[in-house]
C-alpha positions as CSV (number, residue, x, y, z in Angstrom):
1,X,-9.6,28.6,-9.4
2,X,-11.3,25.8,-11.3
3,X,-14.6,24.5,-10.3
4,X,-15.1,20.9,-9.0
5,X,-16.4,19.8,-12.5
6,X,-13.5,21.5,-14.3
7,X,-11.0,19.9,-12.0
8,X,-12.5,16.5,-12.6
9,X,-12.4,17.0,-16.4
10,X,-8.8,18.1,-16.1
11,X,-7.9,14.9,-14.2
12,X,-9.8,12.7,-16.7
13,X,-8.2,14.4,-19.7
14,X,-4.7,14.0,-18.2
15,X,-5.4,10.3,-17.5
16,X,-6.4,9.7,-21.1
17,X,-3.2,11.3,-22.3
18,X,-0.8,9.8,-19.8
19,X,-2.4,6.6,-18.5
20,X,-1.7,7.5,-14.8
21,X,-1.4,10.6,-12.7
22,X,0.3,11.7,-9.5
23,X,-1.4,13.7,-6.7
24,X,1.6,16.1,-6.3
25,X,1.6,16.9,-10.1
26,X,-2.1,17.8,-10.0
27,X,-1.6,19.9,-6.9
28,X,1.0,22.0,-8.8
29,X,-1.1,22.2,-12.0
30,X,-4.4,23.1,-10.3
31,X,-3.0,25.1,-7.4
32,X,-5.0,23.1,-4.8
33,X,-4.0,21.0,-1.8
34,X,-3.3,17.3,-1.8
35,X,-6.4,16.8,0.4
36,X,-8.6,18.4,-2.4
37,X,-7.0,16.2,-5.1
38,X,-7.5,13.0,-3.0
39,X,-11.1,13.9,-2.5
40,X,-11.5,14.5,-6.2
41,X,-10.0,11.1,-6.9
42,X,-12.3,9.5,-4.4
43,X,-15.3,11.0,-6.0
44,X,-14.2,9.9,-9.4
45,X,-13.5,6.4,-8.2
46,X,-16.9,6.2,-6.6
47,X,-18.3,6.9,-10.1
48,X,-16.1,4.1,-11.5
49,X,-14.2,6.5,-13.7
50,X,-10.7,6.0,-12.1
51,X,-8.8,3.7,-9.8
52,X,-6.8,5.2,-7.0
53,X,-3.3,4.1,-6.5
54,X,-0.6,5.0,-4.0
55,X,0.1,8.7,-4.6
56,X,-2.1,9.0,-7.7
57,X,-4.6,7.3,-10.0
58,X,-5.1,5.4,-13.2
59,X,-7.8,4.6,-15.7
60,X,-7.2,0.8,-15.7
61,X,-7.6,-1.5,-12.8
62,X,-4.1,-1.7,-11.4
63,X,-4.5,-5.1,-9.7
64,X,-3.7,-8.1,-11.9
65,X,-5.8,-11.2,-11.5
66,X,-4.4,-14.7,-11.7
67,X,-5.8,-16.5,-14.8
68,X,-5.0,-19.8,-16.4
69,X,-2.3,-19.7,-19.1
70,X,-4.7,-21.1,-21.7
71,X,-7.0,-18.1,-21.1
72,X,-4.2,-15.6,-21.1
73,X,-2.6,-16.9,-24.3
74,X,-5.6,-15.7,-26.3
75,X,-5.4,-12.1,-25.0
76,X,-3.6,-9.6,-27.2
77,X,-2.2,-12.5,-29.3
78,X,-1.1,-10.4,-32.2
79,X,0.9,-8.0,-30.0
80,X,2.5,-10.9,-28.1
81,X,3.5,-12.5,-31.3
82,X,5.2,-9.4,-32.5
83,X,6.9,-9.0,-29.1
84,X,8.1,-12.6,-29.3
85,X,9.6,-12.1,-32.7
86,X,11.4,-8.9,-31.6
87,X,12.8,-10.7,-28.6
88,X,14.1,-13.7,-30.6
89,X,16.4,-11.3,-32.5
90,X,18.3,-10.7,-29.3
91,X,19.4,-14.4,-29.0
92,X,23.0,-14.8,-30.2
93,X,24.6,-17.8,-31.9
94,X,25.6,-20.5,-29.3
95,X,23.8,-18.5,-26.6
96,X,22.6,-19.7,-23.2
97,X,19.5,-18.0,-22.0
98,X,16.7,-18.4,-19.4
99,X,13.1,-18.2,-20.4
100,X,10.7,-17.6,-17.5
101,X,6.9,-18.4,-17.5
102,X,4.0,-16.7,-19.1
103,X,2.2,-16.4,-22.4
104,X,4.3,-13.7,-24.0
105,X,7.5,-15.7,-23.5
106,X,5.7,-18.7,-25.0
107,X,5.4,-16.6,-28.2
108,X,9.1,-16.0,-28.0
109,X,9.7,-19.7,-27.9
110,X,7.6,-20.1,-31.0
111,X,9.8,-17.6,-32.9
112,X,13.1,-19.1,-31.9
113,X,14.7,-20.8,-34.9
114,X,18.5,-20.8,-34.1
115,X,21.1,-21.3,-36.8
116,X,23.6,-22.5,-34.3
117,X,23.4,-24.4,-31.0
118,X,21.3,-22.8,-28.2
119,X,20.8,-23.7,-24.6
120,X,17.6,-22.8,-22.9
121,X,16.9,-23.0,-19.2
122,X,13.2,-22.9,-18.3
123,X,10.7,-24.0,-15.7
124,X,7.8,-23.6,-18.1
125,X,6.4,-26.8,-19.5
126,X,4.8,-25.1,-22.5
127,X,8.0,-23.4,-23.4
128,X,10.0,-26.6,-23.2
129,X,7.4,-28.5,-25.2
130,X,7.5,-25.8,-27.9
131,X,11.3,-25.9,-28.2
132,X,11.6,-29.7,-27.9
133,X,11.3,-30.2,-31.7
134,X,14.3,-27.9,-32.4
135,X,17.2,-30.3,-33.0
136,X,19.9,-27.7,-32.1
137,X,18.2,-26.5,-28.9
138,X,19.3,-28.1,-25.6
139,X,16.7,-27.7,-22.9
140,X,17.5,-27.7,-19.2
141,X,14.3,-28.1,-17.2
142,X,14.0,-26.7,-13.7
143,X,12.3,-29.0,-11.1
144,X,10.0,-28.1,-8.4
145,X,6.3,-27.6,-7.5
146,X,4.1,-27.4,-10.6
147,X,1.9,-24.3,-10.6
148,X,-1.1,-25.4,-12.5
149,X,-2.4,-22.1,-13.6
150,X,0.9,-21.2,-15.4
151,X,2.1,-24.8,-16.1
152,X,5.5,-23.8,-14.7
153,X,7.5,-24.8,-11.6
154,X,8.3,-22.8,-8.5
155,X,10.0,-23.5,-5.2
156,X,13.3,-24.2,-3.6
157,X,14.5,-26.9,-6.0
158,X,14.0,-24.7,-9.0
159,X,15.8,-21.8,-7.3
160,X,18.7,-24.0,-6.2
161,X,19.4,-25.4,-9.7
162,X,19.9,-21.8,-11.0
163,X,22.8,-21.3,-8.7
164,X,24.9,-23.6,-11.0
165,X,24.4,-21.5,-14.1
166,X,25.5,-18.3,-15.6
167,X,23.6,-17.1,-18.7
168,X,23.7,-14.1,-21.0
169,X,20.0,-13.1,-20.7
170,X,16.7,-13.9,-19.0
171,X,13.5,-13.3,-20.9
172,X,10.9,-12.4,-18.2
173,X,7.1,-12.3,-18.5
174,X,5.3,-10.2,-15.9
175,X,1.7,-9.5,-14.8
176,X,2.4,-5.8,-14.0
177,X,4.8,-3.0,-14.7
178,X,4.5,0.1,-12.4
179,X,7.2,2.7,-12.9
180,X,7.1,3.5,-9.1
181,X,6.5,0.0,-7.7
182,X,8.4,-2.1,-10.2
183,X,7.7,-5.5,-11.8
184,X,5.1,-7.9,-10.3
185,X,3.4,-11.3,-10.8
186,X,0.3,-12.7,-9.3
187,X,2.2,-15.5,-7.4
188,X,4.7,-14.9,-4.6
189,X,6.8,-18.1,-5.3
190,X,7.0,-17.3,-9.0
191,X,8.3,-13.8,-8.1
192,X,11.0,-15.3,-6.0
193,X,12.0,-17.7,-8.8
194,X,12.1,-14.8,-11.2
195,X,14.6,-13.0,-8.9
196,X,16.8,-16.1,-8.9
197,X,16.6,-16.2,-12.7
198,X,17.7,-12.6,-12.9
199,X,20.7,-13.3,-10.6
200,X,21.8,-16.0,-12.9
201,X,21.7,-13.8,-16.0
202,X,23.8,-10.8,-17.1
203,X,20.9,-9.0,-18.7
204,X,17.1,-8.9,-17.9
205,X,14.8,-8.4,-20.9
206,X,11.1,-8.0,-20.0
207,X,8.4,-9.0,-22.5
208,X,5.1,-7.4,-21.8
209,X,2.2,-6.1,-23.9
210,X,1.0,-2.6,-23.2
211,X,-1.9,-3.7,-21.0
212,X,0.6,-4.7,-18.3
213,X,1.7,-1.1,-17.7
214,X,0.1,0.5,-14.6
215,X,-0.8,-3.0,-13.2
216,X,0.3,-4.6,-10.0
217,X,0.3,-8.3,-9.1
218,X,0.6,-9.7,-5.6
219,X,4.2,-10.7,-5.7
220,X,6.9,-8.1,-6.4
221,X,9.8,-9.4,-8.6
222,X,12.1,-6.3,-8.5
223,X,12.3,-2.6,-8.9
224,X,12.7,-0.9,-12.3
225,X,16.4,-0.3,-11.6
226,X,17.1,-4.0,-11.8
227,X,16.0,-4.5,-15.5
228,X,17.8,-3.5,-18.7
229,X,15.3,-3.7,-21.5
230,X,11.5,-3.8,-22.1
231,X,10.0,-5.1,-25.3
232,X,6.3,-4.0,-25.7
233,X,3.8,-2.9,-28.3
234,X,2.9,0.6,-29.5
235,X,-0.2,0.7,-27.4
236,X,1.9,2.1,-24.5
237,X,1.6,5.8,-23.9
238,X,4.3,8.3,-24.8
239,X,4.4,9.4,-21.2
240,X,5.3,5.8,-20.1
241,X,7.9,5.5,-22.8
242,X,9.6,8.7,-21.7
243,X,9.4,7.7,-18.1
244,X,11.0,4.3,-18.7
245,X,13.8,5.8,-20.9
246,X,14.4,8.4,-18.3
247,X,15.2,5.6,-15.9
248,X,18.0,4.4,-18.2
249,X,16.0,1.4,-19.4
250,X,16.0,0.5,-23.1
251,X,12.4,0.1,-24.5
252,X,11.5,-1.4,-27.9
253,X,8.1,-0.8,-29.4
254,X,6.7,-3.2,-31.9
């Protein structure tokens, strides 16, 4: 049987490889009880080496903080630009798509240069402003309560408008992707609007840089089973990629 120090090193090594761990997996690997593993994780968390999560642990703080869009836009800008470019390739001629709020979908808007007509439905002011100069892009703005930190609308009016549309795709930005918990954002009303957007689209494409994996925001948007495709950067671990693909979700790495 491994010593306390050896168990802790095993846990940390596994976290560095996989990004997150499960208590039950560690029990089987180390041949110890779940009580022992939970105590180990508590000790490691007390030393600020890990964050405990439901049924396991992670190296990164799993709780996403709400920050202003101007601040978030500067984070991982190169990765977001590549993700936006990859996502733009999925827009078809004469398409009608929904673009949600967030900084990664803003980079998508910057990469859209349609050769044919395109209809965009969005509640994000920065997305609409970016696309307003494209002569062959028709923008349908959702109305509602303006959320200042994201410069996008939420609420009943925005949700009700979506009931009148049927689109091919929704491009969704998120604050957290947890393979067990699903997709989240830091705002409850935004999460509700995102669900309505998904209901109005045939396919949900999630745009998220690798730092969003293993994170959780306050408002749950949906489970992993409700999405079709994730576009992210190569910073995501092989373990996460295999897990996502094992769920039947397409994942594109840029």
